[in-house]
C-alpha positions as CSV (number, residue, x, y, z in Angstrom):
1,M,102.7,113.6,98.0
2,S,99.4,114.9,99.2
3,Y,98.4,115.8,102.8
4,L,95.4,115.4,105.0
5,R,94.8,116.0,108.7
6,T,92.2,114.8,111.1
7,F,91.2,117.4,113.7
8,G,88.0,116.0,115.0
9,L,84.5,116.7,113.8
10,A,82.1,116.9,116.7
11,A,81.8,118.9,119.9
12,L,83.3,117.6,123.0
13,A,81.2,115.1,125.0
14,T,81.1,114.7,128.7
15,A,81.6,110.9,128.6
16,G,84.5,108.8,127.5
17,L,88.1,109.5,127.7
18,A,87.7,113.1,128.5
19,A,86.0,112.3,131.7
20,A,88.9,110.2,132.9
21,A,91.2,113.1,133.8
22,S,92.0,116.2,131.9
23,T,95.6,117.3,132.0
24,A,96.4,120.7,133.3
25,Q,97.2,122.1,129.9
26,A,95.8,120.4,126.9
27,K,97.8,120.1,123.7
28,D,97.7,118.6,120.3
29,L,99.4,115.2,120.0
30,I,100.6,114.5,116.5
31,I,100.7,111.1,114.8
32,G,102.6,110.9,111.5
33,M,100.4,108.7,109.3
34,M,101.7,107.6,106.0
35,C,99.2,106.3,103.6
36,D,98.8,105.2,100.0
37,R,95.6,106.6,98.4
38,T,97.4,106.6,95.0
39,G,100.0,104.3,93.5
40,P,100.2,100.5,93.2
41,T,98.6,99.7,96.6
42,A,95.9,102.3,96.5
43,V,93.2,99.6,96.8
44,T,94.4,99.3,100.4
45,G,94.8,102.9,101.4
46,T,91.5,104.2,100.0
47,A,89.7,102.0,102.6
48,L,92.3,101.7,105.4
49,C,93.1,105.4,105.8
50,P,89.5,106.6,106.1
51,G,89.0,104.0,108.8
52,Y,92.0,105.4,110.6
53,H,90.7,109.0,110.4
54,D,87.2,108.0,111.5
55,Y,88.5,106.4,114.7
56,I,90.6,109.5,115.5
57,D,87.5,111.6,114.8
58,L,85.5,109.4,117.2
59,V,88.1,109.8,119.9
60,N,88.3,113.6,119.4
61,S,84.5,113.8,119.5
62,K,84.7,112.5,123.0
63,G,87.3,114.9,124.1
64,G,90.5,113.3,122.8
65,V,93.0,111.6,125.1
66,M,92.3,113.0,128.5
67,G,91.4,116.4,127.0
68,N,94.2,116.4,124.5
69,K,93.4,116.4,120.8
70,I,94.9,113.7,118.5
71,I,96.0,115.0,115.1
72,A,96.6,112.3,112.4
73,D,98.8,114.0,109.9
74,E,98.5,112.0,106.7
75,V,100.9,112.0,103.7
76,D,100.2,110.0,100.6
77,I,103.5,108.4,99.8
78,Q,102.4,106.4,96.8
79,Y,104.3,103.3,98.0
80,K,107.6,105.0,97.3
81,V,110.6,105.3,99.5
82,P,111.7,108.9,98.8
83,P,108.3,110.5,99.7
84,A,108.3,108.3,102.9
85,I,111.6,109.7,104.0
86,E,110.5,113.2,103.2
87,A,107.3,112.7,105.2
88,Y,109.2,111.3,108.2
89,Q,111.4,114.3,108.3
90,R,108.3,116.5,108.3
91,Y,106.8,114.5,111.2
92,K,110.0,114.7,113.2
93,S,110.1,118.5,112.8
94,E,106.4,118.7,113.9
95,G,107.2,116.8,117.1
96,A,105.2,113.7,116.2
97,V,105.0,111.3,119.2
98,L,104.4,108.3,116.9
99,V,104.9,107.6,113.2
100,S,103.1,104.9,111.2
101,P,105.2,103.9,108.1
102,Y,103.3,102.3,105.2
103,G,104.9,99.4,103.3
104,T,107.8,97.1,103.8
105,P,110.4,98.9,101.6
106,M,109.6,102.2,103.3
107,T,109.8,100.6,106.8
108,A,113.2,99.1,105.9
109,A,114.4,102.6,104.9
110,L,113.3,104.2,108.2
111,I,113.5,101.7,110.9
112,K,117.1,102.5,112.0
113,T,116.5,106.3,111.8
114,M,113.4,106.0,113.9
115,E,115.3,104.0,116.5
116,E,118.1,106.6,116.6
117,D,115.5,109.4,116.9
118,K,113.6,107.4,119.6
119,I,110.3,107.7,117.8
120,A,107.9,104.7,118.1
121,G,106.3,103.3,115.0
122,T,104.0,100.4,113.9
123,T,103.8,98.2,110.9
124,A,100.5,96.2,111.2
125,G,100.8,93.1,109.1
126,F,103.8,94.2,107.0
127,G,107.4,95.3,107.5
128,T,110.2,93.0,108.7
129,A,109.1,90.1,110.8
130,A,112.3,90.4,112.8
131,A,110.9,93.5,114.4
132,A,108.7,91.3,116.5
133,N,111.8,91.0,118.8
134,G,111.4,94.2,120.8
135,E,114.8,93.9,122.5
136,K,116.4,94.2,119.1
137,Y,114.0,96.7,117.5
138,P,112.9,98.8,120.5
139,Y,111.0,101.4,118.6
140,M,109.2,99.3,116.0
141,F,106.0,97.3,116.6
142,P,104.4,94.9,114.1
143,I,101.3,94.9,116.4
144,A,99.8,92.1,114.3
145,A,100.8,88.8,112.8
146,S,104.0,89.2,110.9
147,Y,104.6,87.6,107.5
148,W,106.4,84.8,109.4
149,S,103.3,84.2,111.6
150,Q,101.0,84.4,108.6
151,T,103.1,81.8,106.8
152,A,103.1,79.5,109.8
153,A,99.3,79.8,110.0
154,A,98.9,79.2,106.3
155,I,100.9,76.0,106.4
156,K,98.8,74.8,109.4
157,F,95.6,75.6,107.6
158,A,96.8,73.7,104.4
159,K,97.8,70.7,106.5
160,D,94.3,70.5,108.1
161,K,92.7,70.9,104.7
162,L,94.8,68.2,103.2
163,G,93.9,65.6,105.8
164,G,96.5,66.3,108.5
165,D,99.6,65.1,106.7
166,L,101.8,67.2,104.4
167,K,104.4,64.6,103.7
168,G,105.0,64.5,99.9
169,K,102.4,67.2,99.2
170,K,103.2,70.0,96.8
171,I,103.0,73.5,98.2
172,A,103.2,76.5,95.9
173,Y,104.1,79.9,97.2
174,I,103.1,82.7,94.9
175,F,104.7,85.9,96.1
176,Y,105.1,89.6,95.1
177,D,108.7,89.7,94.1
178,N,110.1,92.3,96.5
179,P,111.4,92.1,100.1
180,A,107.9,91.9,101.5
181,G,106.9,89.1,99.3
182,R,110.0,87.1,100.0
183,E,109.6,87.4,103.8
184,G,107.6,84.1,104.1
185,I,110.3,81.9,102.4
186,P,112.5,81.2,105.5
187,V,109.5,80.0,107.5
188,L,108.4,77.7,104.7
189,E,111.8,76.2,104.5
190,E,112.1,75.8,108.3
191,I,108.7,74.0,108.6
192,Q,109.4,71.9,105.6
193,K,112.1,70.1,107.5
194,Q,109.5,68.6,109.9
195,E,106.5,68.3,107.7
196,G,108.2,66.9,104.6
197,Y,106.3,68.8,101.9
198,E,107.6,69.7,98.5
199,L,108.0,73.5,98.1
200,R,108.3,75.6,95.0
201,T,108.2,79.4,94.9
202,F,106.8,81.6,92.1
203,G,107.6,85.3,92.1
204,V,105.3,87.8,90.5
205,P,107.3,90.9,89.3
206,A,106.1,94.4,90.2
207,P,103.6,95.9,89.5
208,G,101.9,92.6,89.6
209,V,99.7,93.0,86.5
210,E,101.0,89.8,84.8
211,A,100.8,86.4,86.4
212,G,99.6,84.1,83.7
213,S,102.9,82.2,83.3
214,Q,103.3,81.7,87.0
215,V,99.8,80.3,87.4
216,L,100.3,78.1,84.4
217,D,103.5,76.7,86.1
218,V,101.6,76.2,89.4
219,T,98.6,74.5,88.0
220,R,99.7,72.6,84.9
221,R,103.4,71.8,85.4
222,Y,103.9,71.7,89.2
223,R,100.4,70.6,89.9
224,A,100.3,72.1,93.4
225,D,98.2,70.5,96.1
226,F,97.8,73.8,97.9
227,V,98.6,77.4,97.0
228,L,99.8,80.1,99.4
229,L,99.2,83.6,97.9
230,H,101.3,86.4,99.2
231,V,100.8,89.3,96.8
232,F,99.3,92.7,97.1
233,G,98.3,95.8,95.2
234,R,96.8,94.9,91.9
235,A,98.4,91.4,91.9
236,P,95.7,89.6,94.0
237,A,93.0,90.2,91.5
238,V,95.3,89.2,88.6
239,V,96.4,85.9,90.2
240,L,92.9,85.0,91.4
241,K,91.4,85.5,87.9
242,E,94.2,83.4,86.4
243,L,93.7,80.6,89.0
244,K,89.9,80.6,88.2
245,R,90.7,80.5,84.5
246,A,93.0,77.5,85.0
247,G,90.2,75.7,86.9
248,Y,92.2,75.5,90.1
249,P,90.0,74.8,93.2
250,M,89.7,78.0,95.2
251,D,89.2,76.2,98.5
252,H,92.9,75.0,98.1
253,V,94.1,78.6,98.0
254,I,94.9,80.8,101.1
255,G,95.6,84.4,100.7
256,Y,97.9,86.4,103.1
257,V,96.5,89.6,104.7
258,W,97.1,91.9,101.7
259,A,95.5,89.6,99.1
260,V,92.0,89.3,100.7
261,S,90.0,92.5,100.6
262,E,86.6,93.1,99.1
263,G,88.3,95.4,96.5
264,D,90.6,92.5,95.4
265,I,87.5,90.3,95.0
266,A,85.6,92.9,93.0
267,A,88.6,93.4,90.8
268,A,88.9,89.7,90.2
269,G,85.4,89.6,88.9
270,G,83.2,89.3,92.0
271,W,82.4,86.9,94.8
272,D,81.3,84.0,92.4
273,V,84.8,83.9,90.9
274,V,86.5,83.3,94.2
275,E,83.9,81.1,95.9
276,G,85.8,79.0,98.5
277,Y,88.9,81.3,98.7
278,N,90.5,81.2,102.1
279,T,91.7,84.5,103.6
280,I,94.0,85.2,106.5
281,Q,92.9,88.2,108.7
282,F,94.5,89.9,111.7
283,A,91.4,92.0,112.3
284,G,87.8,90.9,112.0
285,V,85.9,91.6,108.8
286,G,82.3,92.6,108.4
287,S,80.3,95.4,110.1
288,D,79.0,93.8,113.3
289,Y,81.4,95.3,115.8
290,P,80.6,97.8,118.5
291,V,83.3,100.3,117.5
292,L,81.9,100.5,114.0
293,Q,78.5,101.2,115.3
294,E,79.9,104.1,117.3
295,I,81.4,105.5,114.1
296,R,78.1,105.1,112.3
297,D,76.4,106.9,115.2
298,M,79.0,109.7,115.0
299,Y,78.1,110.3,111.4
300,K,74.4,110.1,112.1
301,A,74.7,112.7,114.8
302,E,76.4,115.0,112.3
303,G,73.5,114.4,109.8
304,K,75.7,112.4,107.5
305,D,75.6,109.0,105.9
306,E,78.3,106.5,106.7
307,P,81.2,106.7,104.2
308,E,81.6,104.5,101.2
309,A,84.9,103.2,102.6
310,M,83.0,101.4,105.4
311,K,81.7,98.9,102.8
312,Y,85.3,97.6,102.4
313,T,85.5,96.1,105.8
314,V,88.8,94.2,105.5
315,Y,90.9,97.3,105.1
316,Y,88.6,99.8,106.8
317,N,88.5,97.7,110.0
318,R,92.3,97.5,110.0
319,G,92.5,101.3,109.8
320,V,90.2,101.5,112.8
321,F,92.4,98.9,114.6
322,Q,95.6,100.7,113.9
323,A,94.3,104.0,115.1
324,A,92.9,102.4,118.2
325,V,96.2,100.9,119.1
326,H,98.0,104.2,118.6
327,V,95.5,106.1,120.7
328,K,95.7,103.5,123.5
329,A,99.5,103.7,123.6
330,I,99.3,107.5,123.7
331,E,96.7,107.3,126.5
332,N,99.0,104.9,128.4
333,A,101.9,107.4,127.9
334,V,99.9,110.4,129.1
335,K,98.6,108.6,132.2
336,A,102.1,107.3,133.1
337,K,103.7,110.8,132.6
338,G,100.9,112.7,134.3
339,S,100.8,115.2,131.5
340,A,100.7,115.4,127.7
341,D,104.3,116.4,127.5
342,I,105.2,112.9,126.2
343,T,108.0,111.7,124.0
344,G,108.4,108.8,121.5
345,T,110.0,106.8,124.3
346,D,106.9,107.4,126.5
347,V,104.7,106.1,123.6
348,R,106.9,103.1,123.2
349,D,106.5,102.3,126.8
350,G,102.7,102.8,126.5
351,M,102.7,100.4,123.5
352,E,104.5,97.8,125.6
353,A,101.9,98.2,128.3
354,L,99.1,97.0,126.1
355,H,97.5,93.9,127.5
356,G,94.3,92.1,126.7
357,F,93.4,94.8,124.1
358,T,90.5,93.4,121.9
359,L,88.6,96.5,120.7
360,G,85.3,94.8,121.4
361,G,86.3,91.6,119.6
362,L,87.6,93.2,116.5
363,V,91.1,91.8,117.1
364,P,92.5,88.9,119.2
365,P,93.7,89.9,122.6
366,L,97.0,91.8,122.1
367,E,99.7,91.1,124.6
368,M,102.6,93.4,124.2
369,S,105.9,93.3,126.1
370,R,109.4,94.6,125.9
371,Q,110.3,91.3,124.2
372,D,107.2,90.7,122.0
373,H,106.2,93.7,119.8
374,E,104.0,91.5,117.6
375,G,101.4,91.0,120.3
376,G,101.1,87.2,120.0
377,G,100.9,86.5,116.3
378,F,97.3,85.4,116.1
379,V,95.2,85.2,112.9
380,Q,91.8,84.1,111.9
381,V,90.8,82.5,108.5
382,F,87.6,83.6,106.8
383,Q,86.4,81.8,103.6
384,V,84.4,83.3,100.8
385,Q,81.0,81.5,100.9
386,K,77.9,82.7,98.9
387,G,79.0,86.3,98.5
388,K,80.4,87.0,101.9
389,Y,83.2,86.2,104.3
390,V,82.5,83.4,106.8
391,P,84.9,82.6,109.7
392,V,86.1,79.0,109.4
393,T,88.6,79.1,112.3
394,D,89.0,80.8,115.7
395,W,91.9,83.1,116.4
396,F,95.0,80.8,116.3
397,R,98.7,80.7,115.7
398,A,100.9,77.9,114.5
399,Y,104.5,76.6,114.6
400,R,105.2,79.3,117.2
401,D,108.4,77.6,118.4
402,D,109.7,77.6,114.8
403,V,108.9,81.3,114.4
404,L,110.5,82.2,117.7
405,R,113.6,80.1,116.9
406,L,114.0,82.0,113.6
407,L,113.6,85.3,115.5
408,A,116.3,84.3,117.9
409,A,118.6,83.2,115.1
410,E,118.0,86.5,113.2
411,H,119.6,88.4,116.0
412,Q,122.6,86.2,116.9
């Protein structure tokens, strides 16, 4: 494991959150932030985690949360369960008011403990989809479209692309063969009952560096009409290269949220290789968002160039989004308590009080509640066109009744 802390880079400003109302006695508020700058999913962490720290720096440069500094205590857990458990115990001893696990296996190992310890946590775009039910998982928040909501959206997109009727069509689900990868299967089987498509699944074993045989099965033997790609780490680049080599049309492939970054595309051979590839996003991509300009301005004021990580907008923007949700929940908790002496339960309540949160258009309006910890389950599809991402849908969600029915059945 390695460690990194964000303490804030600039002097306090008179505007912003500090101006709202300083507490009588300021204190440091600690967020336990697990990350993965090394290990099998480092392509994600090396862009996402800098985005997270930059937003925390931005907040602290404006006086923190009502005069209280936010400290993001990062531990590189290398996508391994034992370091995640060790990091969590450290955060607990430090008095962290919120913990952000990293990865579905690590979340599964910690979710019950965090509930018993009454420490709120988030799993943006990963973890168990069942945690969207806040009444059953009171301290865990997906805060973005779960794998179930992503799967429902992917089927809707495929249906539209195939002319509006999936009856008899062949859907291939290529997945990373671990609990995270298998999350989408129940939703595929549920929707299959009403849409009448043929479904076949193709697992890619860890660490995801070999997928030739699976792609051969998909393209030459099964002859899929549409491919859903739910892999991560090094696997997206491997699968995309194999699909290109097989001559499969990339505009008939849709990638889930961890198979769609600029780093994945570069590793696959570049934008030309994946022209037409459809990507599911739960936060906007690109650089044209007000909060990103604020970060660039922060660096400029310090006489620095913007960091390299900002070029990888898919994951960098998600890091900014996660940090912003955490800060807003903490701000809600401090306001409600009237002081910075907040607990994990206060932050949980602050998270559930998030309504209409968009971060200047970077994300769809988040609507949290005691019942819904997913925030609505919205996504947007961007397609690779001529060397960049182009939005081809608005924010949307699909088969919501089916997703909610599965959630209810999960907890009976």
